[in-house]
ZATI-677845 format. One record per residue (C-alpha): residue in one letter; x, y, z. Coordinates in pm, 1 decimal. Example, Ala and Ser with C-alpha at 12.3 -4.5 7.8 and 13.67 -1.06 7.14 Angstrom:
2
@rest->A, c1->1230.0, c2->-450.0, c3->780.0
@rest->S, c1->1367.0, c2->-106.0, c3->714.0
This chain:
401
@rest->X, c1->-827.0, c2->-3171.6, c3->1927.4
@rest->X, c1->-735.2, c2->-2847.7, c3->1755.7
@rest->X, c1->-471.1, c2->-2774.1, c3->2019.7
@rest->X, c1->-328.2, c2->-3121.6, c3->1976.3
@rest->X, c1->-322.5, c2->-3078.1, c3->1600.8
@rest->X, c1->-146.6, c2->-2743.0, c3->1629.8
@rest->X, c1->105.4, c2->-2891.1, c3->1872.1
@rest->X, c1->184.4, c2->-3178.6, c3->1635.5
@rest->X, c1->229.3, c2->-2936.6, c3->1347.3
@rest->X, c1->474.6, c2->-2731.2, c3->1549.7
@rest->X, c1->672.9, c2->-3041.5, c3->1656.2
@rest->X, c1->695.1, c2->-3275.7, c3->1353.9
@rest->X, c1->1011.3, c2->-3444.9, c3->1486.5
@rest->X, c1->818.0, c2->-3563.6, c3->1789.7
@rest->X, c1->561.0, c2->-3724.9, c3->1561.3
@rest->X, c1->833.2, c2->-3895.7, c3->1358.3
@rest->X, c1->1000.5, c2->-4015.4, c3->1679.2
@rest->X, c1->674.1, c2->-4169.4, c3->1797.8
@rest->X, c1->637.3, c2->-4367.3, c3->1475.1
@rest->X, c1->1004.8, c2->-4463.8, c3->1485.7
@rest->X, c1->964.2, c2->-4609.4, c3->1835.2
@rest->X, c1->647.4, c2->-4789.8, c3->1727.2
@rest->X, c1->826.4, c2->-4937.1, c3->1424.8
@rest->X, c1->1123.5, c2->-5038.4, c3->1638.2
@rest->X, c1->892.8, c2->-5225.8, c3->1877.2
@rest->X, c1->718.5, c2->-5393.4, c3->1587.3
@rest->X, c1->1054.4, c2->-5496.3, c3->1443.4
@rest->X, c1->1164.4, c2->-5639.3, c3->1779.5
@rest->X, c1->853.4, c2->-5855.7, c3->1799.7
@rest->X, c1->906.0, c2->-5969.1, c3->1439.9
@rest->X, c1->1271.4, c2->-6055.8, c3->1498.5
@rest->X, c1->1190.4, c2->-6259.5, c3->1808.6
@rest->X, c1->936.8, c2->-6469.7, c3->1619.7
@rest->X, c1->1132.2, c2->-6540.3, c3->1296.5
@rest->X, c1->1430.1, c2->-6744.0, c3->1187.9
@rest->X, c1->1672.2, c2->-6499.6, c3->1355.4
@rest->X, c1->1618.1, c2->-6691.3, c3->1676.8
@rest->X, c1->1784.3, c2->-6997.4, c3->1517.0
@rest->X, c1->2065.2, c2->-6794.0, c3->1360.5
@rest->X, c1->1987.5, c2->-6919.7, c3->1011.9
@rest->X, c1->2023.3, c2->-6575.7, c3->849.0
@rest->X, c1->2243.4, c2->-6338.7, c3->1042.8
@rest->X, c1->2189.4, c2->-6277.4, c3->1408.3
@rest->X, c1->1914.0, c2->-6127.3, c3->1612.7
@rest->X, c1->2152.5, c2->-5858.8, c3->1738.7
@rest->X, c1->2243.6, c2->-5764.8, c3->1383.3
@rest->X, c1->1877.4, c2->-5739.9, c3->1286.8
@rest->X, c1->1805.8, c2->-5525.2, c3->1593.3
@rest->X, c1->2098.0, c2->-5298.5, c3->1504.8
@rest->X, c1->1966.9, c2->-5256.1, c3->1149.5
@rest->X, c1->1617.2, c2->-5184.5, c3->1284.4
@rest->X, c1->1751.5, c2->-4926.9, c3->1530.1
@rest->X, c1->1942.4, c2->-4738.8, c3->1258.9
@rest->X, c1->1642.6, c2->-4745.2, c3->1024.5
@rest->X, c1->1416.4, c2->-4609.3, c3->1298.6
@rest->X, c1->1664.0, c2->-4331.1, c3->1379.2
@rest->X, c1->1647.3, c2->-4231.3, c3->1012.5
@rest->X, c1->1268.3, c2->-4207.3, c3->1035.2
@rest->X, c1->1287.2, c2->-3993.5, c3->1350.1
@rest->X, c1->1529.4, c2->-3744.5, c3->1191.7
@rest->X, c1->1408.1, c2->-3756.6, c3->830.7
@rest->X, c1->1267.5, c2->-3402.0, c3->823.3
@rest->X, c1->1573.3, c2->-3242.1, c3->981.7
@rest->X, c1->1835.4, c2->-3398.5, c3->756.7
@rest->X, c1->1661.8, c2->-3576.6, c3->467.9
@rest->X, c1->1975.1, c2->-3614.5, c3->251.3
@rest->X, c1->2186.1, c2->-3746.0, c3->540.2
@rest->X, c1->1915.9, c2->-3990.6, c3->644.7
@rest->X, c1->1895.9, c2->-4116.9, c3->286.9
@rest->X, c1->2267.6, c2->-4192.3, c3->288.9
@rest->X, c1->2235.3, c2->-4357.3, c3->631.3
@rest->X, c1->1952.5, c2->-4583.4, c3->512.5
@rest->X, c1->2139.8, c2->-4681.0, c3->195.9
@rest->X, c1->2457.6, c2->-4765.8, c3->386.2
@rest->X, c1->2255.6, c2->-4967.3, c3->636.4
@rest->X, c1->2078.8, c2->-5149.3, c3->355.3
@rest->X, c1->2408.0, c2->-5240.6, c3->188.9
@rest->X, c1->2539.5, c2->-5368.2, c3->521.0
@rest->X, c1->2224.0, c2->-5573.5, c3->555.0
@rest->X, c1->2291.4, c2->-5731.2, c3->214.6
@rest->X, c1->2655.3, c2->-5802.0, c3->289.3
@rest->X, c1->2588.9, c2->-5948.1, c3->635.8
@rest->X, c1->2299.0, c2->-6157.3, c3->507.3
@rest->X, c1->2043.1, c2->-6005.4, c3->744.3
@rest->X, c1->1697.0, c2->-6077.3, c3->605.4
@rest->X, c1->1450.8, c2->-5788.7, c3->559.6
@rest->X, c1->1283.3, c2->-5671.6, c3->877.8
@rest->X, c1->981.3, c2->-5449.9, c3->947.4
@rest->X, c1->1211.0, c2->-5148.4, c3->996.7
@rest->X, c1->1311.6, c2->-5170.4, c3->628.2
@rest->X, c1->987.7, c2->-4979.1, c3->573.0
@rest->X, c1->1206.3, c2->-4676.8, c3->654.2
@rest->X, c1->1347.8, c2->-4695.8, c3->301.2
@rest->X, c1->1001.5, c2->-4627.3, c3->160.0
@rest->X, c1->948.7, c2->-4336.0, c3->399.5
@rest->X, c1->1288.0, c2->-4183.5, c3->319.4
@rest->X, c1->1222.7, c2->-4203.5, c3->-55.7
@rest->X, c1->899.9, c2->-4005.4, c3->-4.4
@rest->X, c1->1062.6, c2->-3753.0, c3->228.8
@rest->X, c1->1360.1, c2->-3681.1, c3->3.7
@rest->X, c1->1131.8, c2->-3646.8, c3->-299.1
@rest->X, c1->913.7, c2->-3399.3, c3->-107.0
@rest->X, c1->1168.1, c2->-3180.7, c3->75.6
@rest->X, c1->1518.4, c2->-3294.8, c3->-15.9
@rest->X, c1->1762.7, c2->-3163.2, c3->-272.7
@rest->X, c1->1701.2, c2->-3249.5, c3->-637.0
@rest->X, c1->2006.8, c2->-3472.6, c3->-666.2
@rest->X, c1->1898.1, c2->-3661.8, c3->-354.3
@rest->X, c1->1547.0, c2->-3701.8, c3->-495.0
@rest->X, c1->1675.8, c2->-3861.2, c3->-816.0
@rest->X, c1->1920.3, c2->-4078.2, c3->-621.5
@rest->X, c1->1640.5, c2->-4194.1, c3->-389.9
@rest->X, c1->1424.3, c2->-4289.1, c3->-688.8
@rest->X, c1->1703.2, c2->-4492.6, c3->-846.6
@rest->X, c1->1795.3, c2->-4678.3, c3->-527.2
@rest->X, c1->1430.4, c2->-4735.4, c3->-435.8
@rest->X, c1->1360.8, c2->-4895.5, c3->-773.0
@rest->X, c1->1665.3, c2->-5121.4, c3->-733.2
@rest->X, c1->1604.6, c2->-5219.9, c3->-369.6
@rest->X, c1->1335.2, c2->-5478.8, c3->-444.0
@rest->X, c1->1542.9, c2->-5641.8, c3->-717.7
@rest->X, c1->1851.5, c2->-5667.4, c3->-494.9
@rest->X, c1->1637.9, c2->-5813.5, c3->-216.3
@rest->X, c1->1501.5, c2->-6086.2, c3->-446.0
@rest->X, c1->1848.6, c2->-6169.4, c3->-570.8
@rest->X, c1->1991.6, c2->-6191.1, c3->-217.0
@rest->X, c1->1696.9, c2->-6369.6, c3->-57.3
@rest->X, c1->1498.8, c2->-6548.6, c3->-332.3
@rest->X, c1->1166.8, c2->-6707.8, c3->-247.8
@rest->X, c1->1190.6, c2->-7084.4, c3->-220.9
@rest->X, c1->1002.6, c2->-7301.9, c3->-470.2
@rest->X, c1->937.3, c2->-6997.6, c3->-695.9
@rest->X, c1->1011.1, c2->-6985.9, c3->-1068.6
@rest->X, c1->1219.6, c2->-6717.1, c3->-1233.7
@rest->X, c1->907.8, c2->-6553.7, c3->-1374.0
@rest->X, c1->756.4, c2->-6553.5, c3->-1027.8
@rest->X, c1->1065.3, c2->-6387.6, c3->-882.6
@rest->X, c1->1051.9, c2->-6118.0, c3->-1149.6
@rest->X, c1->683.9, c2->-6060.0, c3->-1079.9
@rest->X, c1->750.4, c2->-6028.5, c3->-706.5
@rest->X, c1->1035.2, c2->-5783.1, c3->-769.9
@rest->X, c1->815.0, c2->-5569.6, c3->-994.5
@rest->X, c1->531.0, c2->-5579.6, c3->-741.5
@rest->X, c1->765.4, c2->-5472.4, c3->-461.2
@rest->X, c1->909.7, c2->-5191.6, c3->-677.2
@rest->X, c1->570.5, c2->-5025.7, c3->-731.4
@rest->X, c1->541.7, c2->-4884.1, c3->-373.7
@rest->X, c1->881.3, c2->-4713.0, c3->-408.5
@rest->X, c1->775.4, c2->-4555.0, c3->-736.6
@rest->X, c1->444.1, c2->-4439.5, c3->-587.8
@rest->X, c1->618.7, c2->-4299.5, c3->-280.2
@rest->X, c1->854.5, c2->-4096.6, c3->-498.3
@rest->X, c1->571.4, c2->-3969.2, c3->-721.6
@rest->X, c1->366.0, c2->-3867.1, c3->-416.6
@rest->X, c1->663.4, c2->-3690.0, c3->-259.2
@rest->X, c1->750.7, c2->-3507.6, c3->-581.2
@rest->X, c1->386.3, c2->-3399.3, c3->-617.8
@rest->X, c1->396.1, c2->-3258.8, c3->-264.9
@rest->X, c1->712.8, c2->-3068.0, c3->-352.5
@rest->X, c1->546.5, c2->-2920.8, c3->-660.8
@rest->X, c1->237.5, c2->-2827.7, c3->-462.2
@rest->X, c1->439.5, c2->-2659.7, c3->-188.3
@rest->X, c1->639.5, c2->-2466.6, c3->-446.4
@rest->X, c1->316.8, c2->-2357.4, c3->-615.8
@rest->X, c1->160.7, c2->-2235.0, c3->-290.8
@rest->X, c1->485.4, c2->-2067.1, c3->-190.3
@rest->X, c1->486.3, c2->-1885.2, c3->-522.8
@rest->X, c1->125.6, c2->-1777.7, c3->-471.9
@rest->X, c1->202.0, c2->-1650.8, c3->-121.5
@rest->X, c1->508.1, c2->-1463.9, c3->-243.8
@rest->X, c1->309.1, c2->-1310.2, c3->-527.7
@rest->X, c1->26.0, c2->-1211.5, c3->-292.7
@rest->X, c1->275.4, c2->-1053.1, c3->-52.2
@rest->X, c1->444.3, c2->-867.7, c3->-337.8
@rest->X, c1->112.4, c2->-742.3, c3->-474.7
@rest->X, c1->10.3, c2->-630.1, c3->-126.3
@rest->X, c1->332.5, c2->-435.7, c3->-87.4
@rest->X, c1->288.9, c2->-282.6, c3->-431.8
@rest->X, c1->-69.2, c2->-190.6, c3->-349.3
@rest->X, c1->38.9, c2->-26.8, c3->-24.2
@rest->X, c1->315.4, c2->158.9, c3->-205.3
@rest->X, c1->74.4, c2->278.7, c3->-474.1
@rest->X, c1->-173.3, c2->388.8, c3->-208.1
@rest->X, c1->98.6, c2->583.9, c3->-28.1
@rest->X, c1->205.5, c2->747.7, c3->-354.1
@rest->X, c1->-157.2, c2->830.5, c3->-431.8
@rest->X, c1->-210.0, c2->981.1, c3->-88.0
@rest->X, c1->110.5, c2->1183.6, c3->-111.6
@rest->X, c1->21.3, c2->1314.4, c3->-456.1
@rest->X, c1->-330.5, c2->1402.4, c3->-350.7
@rest->X, c1->-212.9, c2->1575.0, c3->-33.8
@rest->X, c1->32.3, c2->1777.3, c3->-240.3
@rest->X, c1->-246.9, c2->1874.6, c3->-476.0
@rest->X, c1->-471.7, c2->1974.3, c3->-185.8
@rest->X, c1->-188.3, c2->2175.3, c3->-33.9
@rest->X, c1->-143.7, c2->2371.6, c3->-355.5
@rest->X, c1->-515.7, c2->2441.1, c3->-377.2
@rest->X, c1->-532.8, c2->2551.9, c3->-13.9
@rest->X, c1->-228.8, c2->2767.3, c3->-75.6
@rest->X, c1->-426.4, c2->2938.8, c3->-350.9
@rest->X, c1->-719.1, c2->2990.7, c3->-114.5
@rest->X, c1->-499.5, c2->3145.5, c3->152.5
@rest->X, c1->-324.5, c2->3365.3, c3->-105.1
@rest->X, c1->-661.2, c2->3486.9, c3->-229.2
@rest->X, c1->-777.7, c2->3567.7, c3->123.1
@rest->X, c1->-459.1, c2->3758.6, c3->194.7
@rest->X, c1->-508.3, c2->3955.1, c3->-127.9
@rest->X, c1->-861.3, c2->4044.7, c3->-19.2
@rest->X, c1->-729.0, c2->4157.5, c3->319.6
@rest->X, c1->-469.1, c2->4383.3, c3->156.4
@rest->X, c1->-727.2, c2->4542.3, c3->-74.7
@rest->X, c1->-970.5, c2->4598.2, c3->213.1
@rest->X, c1->-695.2, c2->4743.0, c3->431.5
@rest->X, c1->-593.7, c2->4988.4, c3->160.0
@rest->X, c1->-958.9, c2->5089.2, c3->115.2
@rest->X, c1->-1009.8, c2->5133.3, c3->489.3
@rest->X, c1->-701.4, c2->5354.5, c3->515.1
@rest->X, c1->-824.7, c2->5564.6, c3->222.9
@rest->X, c1->-1175.6, c2->5629.8, c3->364.3
@rest->X, c1->-1090.3, c2->5624.1, c3->735.3
@rest->X, c1->-1144.2, c2->5997.9, c3->782.1
@rest->X, c1->-1413.6, c2->6065.1, c3->523.6
@rest->X, c1->-1632.9, c2->5754.7, c3->571.7
@rest->X, c1->-1576.4, c2->5589.2, c3->910.6
@rest->X, c1->-1869.8, c2->5348.5, c3->865.5
@rest->X, c1->-1728.9, c2->5221.1, c3->537.9
@rest->X, c1->-1385.8, c2->5184.1, c3->697.0
@rest->X, c1->-1543.0, c2->4986.6, c3->982.5
@rest->X, c1->-1704.6, c2->4743.7, c3->739.0
@rest->X, c1->-1371.7, c2->4702.1, c3->563.6
@rest->X, c1->-1203.6, c2->4622.5, c3->895.0
@rest->X, c1->-1474.2, c2->4368.1, c3->975.9
@rest->X, c1->-1415.1, c2->4206.1, c3->638.0
@rest->X, c1->-1042.4, c2->4197.8, c3->710.2
@rest->X, c1->-1109.2, c2->4036.2, c3->1047.5
@rest->X, c1->-1337.8, c2->3760.9, c3->912.7
@rest->X, c1->-1113.0, c2->3696.9, c3->613.2
@rest->X, c1->-807.6, c2->3676.1, c3->839.1
@rest->X, c1->-973.6, c2->3423.0, c3->1068.6
@rest->X, c1->-1069.4, c2->3218.5, c3->765.1
@rest->X, c1->-714.0, c2->3236.9, c3->631.7
@rest->X, c1->-574.9, c2->3124.5, c3->968.0
@rest->X, c1->-815.6, c2->2829.5, c3->970.2
@rest->X, c1->-700.0, c2->2729.1, c3->623.3
@rest->X, c1->-337.5, c2->2762.9, c3->731.0
@rest->X, c1->-398.5, c2->2532.2, c3->1027.2
@rest->X, c1->-531.5, c2->2271.2, c3->786.4
@rest->X, c1->-232.8, c2->2328.1, c3->565.4
@rest->X, c1->17.4, c2->2255.8, c3->843.3
@rest->X, c1->168.0, c2->1911.2, c3->814.7
@rest->X, c1->87.7, c2->1878.1, c3->445.7
@rest->X, c1->411.7, c2->1869.9, c3->249.4
@rest->X, c1->416.9, c2->2030.2, c3->-90.1
@rest->X, c1->614.3, c2->1894.1, c3->-379.9
@rest->X, c1->876.9, c2->2096.5, c3->-557.8
@rest->X, c1->627.1, c2->2209.5, c3->-816.9
@rest->X, c1->549.4, c2->2581.8, c3->-796.1
@rest->X, c1->291.6, c2->2782.2, c3->-979.2
@rest->X, c1->392.1, c2->3074.0, c3->-1189.5
@rest->X, c1->345.7, c2->3421.0, c3->-1048.1
@rest->X, c1->-1.7, c2->3561.8, c3->-1104.2
@rest->X, c1->-161.8, c2->3215.1, c3->-1127.9
@rest->X, c1->-310.0, c2->3227.3, c3->-779.5
@rest->X, c1->-685.3, c2->3258.5, c3->-827.4
@rest->X, c1->-986.1, c2->3165.3, c3->-615.8
@rest->X, c1->-1076.1, c2->2797.5, c3->-638.2
@rest->X, c1->-1425.2, c2->2659.1, c3->-715.9
@rest->X, c1->-1686.0, c2->2695.8, c3->-443.4
@rest->X, c1->-2031.9, c2->2561.5, c3->-361.1
@rest->X, c1->-2208.5, c2->2811.3, c3->-586.2
@rest->X, c1->-2027.1, c2->2669.2, c3->-888.5
@rest->X, c1->-2168.1, c2->2320.7, c3->-824.6
@rest->X, c1->-2478.6, c2->2432.5, c3->-1013.5
@rest->X, c1->-2260.2, c2->2512.6, c3->-1317.4
@rest->X, c1->-2093.4, c2->2172.5, c3->-1279.5
@rest->X, c1->-2433.4, c2->2001.6, c3->-1279.0
@rest->X, c1->-2535.0, c2->2193.8, c3->-1590.6
@rest->X, c1->-2220.5, c2->2076.4, c3->-1766.3
@rest->X, c1->-2304.4, c2->1715.6, c3->-1679.2
@rest->X, c1->-2657.2, c2->1757.3, c3->-1811.6
@rest->X, c1->-2520.9, c2->1904.0, c3->-2131.8
@rest->X, c1->-2289.4, c2->1604.5, c3->-2172.5
@rest->X, c1->-2589.1, c2->1367.8, c3->-2150.6
@rest->X, c1->-2595.0, c2->1273.4, c3->-1780.0
@rest->X, c1->-2929.6, c2->1354.1, c3->-1614.3
@rest->X, c1->-2858.5, c2->1504.6, c3->-1273.4
@rest->X, c1->-3116.1, c2->1601.8, c3->-1011.4
@rest->X, c1->-2968.8, c2->1884.2, c3->-800.6
@rest->X, c1->-3130.0, c2->2011.8, c3->-480.7
@rest->X, c1->-3017.4, c2->2239.4, c3->-200.7
@rest->X, c1->-3174.2, c2->2201.9, c3->141.8
@rest->X, c1->-3137.9, c2->2442.6, c3->430.0
@rest->X, c1->-3034.8, c2->2806.2, c3->418.3
@rest->X, c1->-2728.1, c2->2874.0, c3->202.1
@rest->X, c1->-2463.7, c2->3086.1, c3->371.9
@rest->X, c1->-2092.9, c2->3163.6, c3->333.9
@rest->X, c1->-1865.4, c2->2873.1, c3->418.7
@rest->X, c1->-1491.5, c2->2845.5, c3->479.2
@rest->X, c1->-1304.6, c2->2834.8, c3->149.6
@rest->X, c1->-1157.4, c2->2492.9, c3->228.4
@rest->X, c1->-1502.5, c2->2344.9, c3->291.1
@rest->X, c1->-1642.4, c2->2493.6, c3->-29.9
@rest->X, c1->-1347.5, c2->2366.8, c3->-233.5
@rest->X, c1->-1376.1, c2->2019.4, c3->-80.3
@rest->X, c1->-1750.5, c2->2003.1, c3->-149.8
@rest->X, c1->-1701.5, c2->2106.2, c3->-511.6
@rest->X, c1->-1421.0, c2->1850.5, c3->-570.2
@rest->X, c1->-1622.0, c2->1566.2, c3->-415.5
@rest->X, c1->-1923.1, c2->1636.1, c3->-638.3
@rest->X, c1->-1694.1, c2->1671.7, c3->-939.2
@rest->X, c1->-1520.0, c2->1340.2, c3->-863.5
@rest->X, c1->-1846.5, c2->1156.1, c3->-799.0
@rest->X, c1->-2021.6, c2->1276.4, c3->-1115.9
@rest->X, c1->-1717.8, c2->1202.0, c3->-1328.8
@rest->X, c1->-1707.8, c2->848.1, c3->-1185.9
@rest->X, c1->-2075.4, c2->812.9, c3->-1271.9
@rest->X, c1->-2008.6, c2->910.8, c3->-1633.9
@rest->X, c1->-1714.9, c2->671.0, c3->-1655.5
@rest->X, c1->-1857.1, c2->367.1, c3->-1476.2
@rest->X, c1->-2233.8, c2->412.2, c3->-1460.0
@rest->X, c1->-2310.4, c2->270.2, c3->-1801.6
@rest->X, c1->-2588.5, c2->375.7, c3->-2041.9
@rest->X, c1->-2915.1, c2->534.9, c3->-1924.1
@rest->X, c1->-2765.6, c2->628.9, c3->-1589.5
@rest->X, c1->-2903.3, c2->908.1, c3->-1378.2
@rest->X, c1->-2753.7, c2->1085.3, c3->-1078.9
@rest->X, c1->-2867.1, c2->1306.8, c3->-794.3
@rest->X, c1->-2680.0, c2->1565.0, c3->-586.9
@rest->X, c1->-2801.1, c2->1691.6, c3->-251.1
@rest->X, c1->-2646.7, c2->1977.7, c3->-54.9
@rest->X, c1->-2778.3, c2->2013.9, c3->297.9
@rest->X, c1->-2686.9, c2->2314.1, c3->512.3
@rest->X, c1->-2682.2, c2->2220.9, c3->880.9
@rest->X, c1->-2618.2, c2->2454.6, c3->1171.6
@rest->X, c1->-2266.9, c2->2319.7, c3->1216.8
@rest->X, c1->-2176.9, c2->2176.1, c3->879.2
@rest->X, c1->-2250.7, c2->2096.5, c3->517.5
@rest->X, c1->-2387.7, c2->1759.8, c3->408.4
@rest->X, c1->-2327.4, c2->1608.2, c3->64.2
@rest->X, c1->-2506.3, c2->1314.0, c3->-93.6
@rest->X, c1->-2424.8, c2->1201.5, c3->-448.8
@rest->X, c1->-2599.3, c2->891.5, c3->-582.7
@rest->X, c1->-2638.3, c2->720.6, c3->-919.2
@rest->X, c1->-2846.3, c2->428.2, c3->-1044.2
@rest->X, c1->-2595.7, c2->288.6, c3->-1292.3
@rest->X, c1->-2440.0, c2->-54.3, c3->-1302.1
@rest->X, c1->-2148.6, c2->87.4, c3->-1103.9
@rest->X, c1->-1791.8, c2->-31.6, c3->-1084.0
@rest->X, c1->-1602.3, c2->-245.9, c3->-834.7
@rest->X, c1->-1521.8, c2->-66.5, c3->-510.4
@rest->X, c1->-1150.6, c2->-126.8, c3->-575.1
@rest->X, c1->-1175.4, c2->63.6, c3->-903.5
@rest->X, c1->-1297.1, c2->373.2, c3->-722.5
@rest->X, c1->-1013.2, c2->330.5, c3->-476.1
@rest->X, c1->-747.4, c2->306.7, c3->-745.6
@rest->X, c1->-859.8, c2->537.9, c3->-1023.4
@rest->X, c1->-943.8, c2->902.3, c3->-1003.1
@rest->X, c1->-1211.5, c2->1079.2, c3->-1194.3
@rest->X, c1->-999.8, c2->1327.6, c3->-1385.0
@rest->X, c1->-683.9, c2->1127.2, c3->-1425.7
@rest->X, c1->-514.0, c2->1332.4, c3->-1156.0
@rest->X, c1->-686.9, c2->1223.6, c3->-838.0
@rest->X, c1->-714.6, c2->875.9, c3->-699.7
@rest->X, c1->-1084.1, c2->807.8, c3->-645.7
@rest->X, c1->-1193.7, c2->747.2, c3->-291.0
@rest->X, c1->-837.8, c2->784.7, c3->-164.2
@rest->X, c1->-838.7, c2->1145.6, c3->-279.9
@rest->X, c1->-1188.3, c2->1207.3, c3->-145.4
@rest->X, c1->-1096.0, c2->1076.5, c3->198.1
@rest->X, c1->-785.2, c2->1292.6, c3->206.0
@rest->X, c1->-984.6, c2->1601.1, c3->112.9
@rest->X, c1->-1254.3, c2->1533.2, c3->369.3
@rest->X, c1->-994.6, c2->1454.5, c3->634.3
@rest->X, c1->-821.2, c2->1786.7, c3->570.4
@rest->X, c1->-1132.6, c2->1975.5, c3->680.7
@rest->X, c1->-1210.5, c2->1736.5, c3->968.6
@rest->X, c1->-1512.0, c2->1574.7, c3->801.5
@rest->X, c1->-1634.8, c2->1219.0, c3->743.5
@rest->X, c1->-1692.4, c2->1023.6, c3->422.6
@rest->X, c1->-1903.6, c2->715.0, c3->353.6
@rest->X, c1->-1896.0, c2->553.3, c3->10.2
@rest->X, c1->-2015.1, c2->223.8, c3->-131.4
@rest->X, c1->-2261.5, c2->43.0, c3->-359.8
@rest->X, c1->-2632.4, c2->111.8, c3->-321.2
@rest->X, c1->-2881.6, c2->-170.3, c3->-261.8
@rest->X, c1->-3023.6, c2->-264.6, c3->-598.8
@rest->X, c1->-2743.2, c2->-107.5, c3->-800.0
@rest->X, c1->-2557.6, c2->215.5, c3->-831.8
@rest->X, c1->-2314.2, c2->395.2, c3->-605.2
@rest->X, c1->-2352.7, c2->638.3, c3->-315.4
@rest->X, c1->-2111.3, c2->893.1, c3->-171.1
@rest->X, c1->-2205.8, c2->1072.3, c3->148.4
@rest->X, c1->-1992.9, c2->1334.1, c3->323.4
@rest->X, c1->-2032.4, c2->1565.3, c3->620.9
@rest->X, c1->-1807.2, c2->1870.6, c3->629.0
@rest->X, c1->-1797.7, c2->2066.6, c3->954.8
@rest->X, c1->-1786.9, c2->2443.7, c3->945.3
@rest->X, c1->-1521.5, c2->2451.6, c3->1215.4
@rest->X, c1->-1225.0, c2->2212.3, c3->1204.9
@rest->X, c1->-1177.9, c2->1978.8, c3->1499.8
@rest->X, c1->-885.5, c2->2070.2, c3->1725.2
């Protein structure tokens, strides 16, 4: 049944043609059994011709509604002039009035209403009912006019409804495009921000390498062991800088440049404790725990971890509501760093986290996902059962190749 319904929706002209053929057959039976057989009013051939034209109008009403309206009106006038009594196919006039009101041009809709209201009156004048008073004729004309008025009202209502739904669909499509555009802008801005921060990290590492190299050259002869340690530091720092540069590749920076001398090390995992203390001072209770054995991490991983905790706690202050508490867990694994930030506040809609950043510069979860993706990690965020919000991230120590 569903396939049949879909087929009929895709081929409306076929449906109209079926009803047109049915109406033509019904008209033929009616003509054969009425006064046309005696030739009292017109001829049977004339009535069949009128019925055929009316049925053609029904079959093609959705393709050319205005043209079919004109065709039906001309046929109706010919029917009046040739004194061909109404036949079953005259029902096409009612169908055309509805169709033009629903999908036709505005001028055609008004014209159809006017002619539909006058059709019953003209019919009563041309073929009055025998043994009926003038008041009775007026009553019959009014009664026959009501279906035309209802058909037009129903068709015009369908037009209004279609226009309303079309407007809703257009608005939804426009909002979707705007949302996608805003998301792309947010991602681009966040990636540019991450690129600048990673640039600072790499610049800092290079500075450390230069200082260590100068120190190694100075003590190479007098303190070989100290020079060896300096070279080892240069080696590890260089590998770390190369790893950060690999993450930086493909990230386009904007035309904004920092002033000379502004390149400084970015926040790291150790400063998360200071961040938690600041939140406690501002009135947000935060439970902070570190599990596993702390050890040095790549600068990009440390920066990402700090920014995620910062973003999550700021969101908690903004959206958690009164009497909200939060917890931060840092878990050192053999191959990565785990983060879990939870709060028990009333929370905010997931879309709000997606659209708005914590500090007015980022873009909520969009920024978090970009940061985590830059270091090859994973992020899971969403409401907690029973209330609150949870953000969980896993940052690998070595980026995936």
